[in-house]
C-alpha positions in Angstrom: -2.4 17.0 -23.4 -4.5 18.2 -20.5 -2.9 16.5 -17.6 -3.7 17.0 -13.9 -1.2 16.1 -11.2 -2.9 15.3 -7.8 -2.5 13.4 -4.6 -3.4 9.7 -4.9 -6.6 8.6 -3.0 -7.6 5.2 -1.8 -9.9 4.7 -4.9 -6.8 5.0 -7.1 -5.2 1.8 -5.7 -6.6 -0.7 -8.3 -5.2 1.5 -11.2 -1.9 2.1 -9.3 -1.4 -1.7 -9.0 -2.1 -2.1 -12.7 0.6 0.5 -13.4 3.0 -1.1 -10.9 2.6 -4.4 -12.8 3.2 -2.5 -16.1 6.5 -1.1 -14.5 7.5 -4.6 -13.4 7.0 -5.9 -16.9 9.1 -3.0 -18.3 11.8 -3.8 -15.7 11.6 -7.5 -16.7 10.5 -8.8 -13.3 6.7 -9.2 -13.4 6.9 -12.1 -11.0 8.3 -9.9 -8.3 5.1 -8.1 -7.7 3.5 -10.0 -4.8 1.7 -7.4 -2.8 -2.1 -7.9 -2.6 -4.5 -5.1 -3.3 -5.5 -5.2 0.4 -1.9 -4.9 1.6 -1.3 -2.1 -0.8 -4.4 -0.2 0.3 -3.6 -0.7 3.9 0.0 0.5 3.5 -1.1 3.8 1.9 -4.4 4.5 3.6 -4.7 2.3 6.7 -4.0 3.3 10.3 -0.3 3.7 9.7 0.3 4.8 6.1 3.8 4.3 4.9 3.6 5.7 1.4 2.2 8.6 -0.5 1.8 9.1 -4.3 1.0 11.7 -6.9 -0.9 10.6 -10.0 -1.1 12.1 -13.5 -4.6 12.0 -14.8 -5.9 12.8 -18.2 -9.7 12.6 -18.9 -10.3 10.7 -15.8 -7.6 8.0 -16.5 -4.4 7.7 -14.4 -1.6 7.6 -16.9 1.3 7.9 -14.5 2.3 8.0 -10.9 5.1 8.6 -8.5 5.0 6.7 -5.2 7.3 7.8 -2.3 8.0 7.7 1.4 10.4 9.0 4.0 13.7 7.2 4.3 16.1 7.7 7.1 19.8 7.8 6.5 22.2 7.8 9.4 24.5 9.9 7.3 22.0 12.4 5.8 18.8 12.3 8.0 15.4 12.2 6.5 15.2 11.9 2.7 12.4 11.5 0.4 12.6 8.1 -1.3 11.0 7.8 -4.7 10.0 4.1 -4.8 8.3 3.9 -8.2 7.8 6.4 -11.0 6.0 5.5 -14.2 4.3 7.1 -17.1 2.4 4.7 -19.4 4.2 3.9 -22.6 1.7 5.8 -24.8 2.1 9.0 -22.8 5.9 9.0 -22.5 7.8 11.9 -24.2 4.9 14.3 -23.7 6.0 16.1 -20.5 4.0 13.9 -18.1 7.1 12.6 -16.4 8.5 16.1 -15.9 5.3 17.2 -14.3 5.2 14.2 -11.9 9.0 14.3 -11.1 8.9 18.0 -10.4 5.9 17.6 -8.1 8.0 15.1 -6.1 10.9 17.5 -6.0 8.6 20.1 -4.7 7.3 17.7 -2.0 10.9 17.1 -0.9 11.4 20.9 -0.7 8.2 21.5 1.1 8.8 18.7 3.5 12.3 20.0 4.3 13.8 16.7 3.5 17.7 16.4 3.4 17.5 15.3 -0.2 15.7 12.9 -2.5 16.9 9.4 -3.6 15.7 6.8 -5.9 17.1 3.9 -8.0 17.4 3.4 -11.7 18.4 0.2 -13.5 21.8 0.5 -15.3 20.3 -0.5 -18.6 17.3 1.9 -18.5 18.9 4.6 -20.7 15.7 6.6 -21.3 15.3 7.0 -17.5 19.0 7.8 -16.9 18.8 10.4 -19.7 15.7 11.9 -18.0 17.5 12.1 -14.6 20.6 13.5 -16.2 18.5 16.6 -17.4 18.1 17.4 -13.7 21.9 16.9 -13.1 21.1 14.0 -10.7 24.0 12.2 -9.1 23.8 8.6 -10.3 26.0 6.4 -8.3 27.7 3.2 -9.1 29.3 0.6 -6.9 26.2 -0.2 -4.7 24.5 -3.6 -5.0 21.0 -4.1 -3.8 20.4 -6.8 -1.2 17.1 -8.1 0.1 15.2 -11.0 1.7 11.8 -12.1 0.7 9.1 -12.8 3.3 9.7 -16.5 2.8 13.4 -16.1 3.4 12.9 -14.1 6.6 10.6 -16.8 7.9 13.3 -19.5 7.4 16.3 -17.6 8.7 16.0 -17.3 12.5 
């Protein structure tokens, strides 16, 4: 494979949303993707961008991405948070994920972050095995909690 890893640009957003939807299907939650293209573009390339991403590209087609942002921990300080990480099904097992993941690790190093964090579903054994190759600390005992936009509108 002749894969290039590069910083995502605004023009990549349509393809990135396609891959985000592919990830949601893989994670058995396609209905959870509710962000619009406009919101996504603005959050990455508007006046106050909140995310950055690297893309893996082969022959002009984006075949994977890693989207991340700065997360602040009161215990640890600024940490790089890897929000989404996907390589298309047809390209898995060919080293593309390694290239992307190591690019994010390098970003954490270069940005002098106090570490890097992400989540992995407990049933996603291929991903867990991938992270174990890097001797990642995979914690148990924490449950995710959230409110939807609709819930926040109703609460107070």
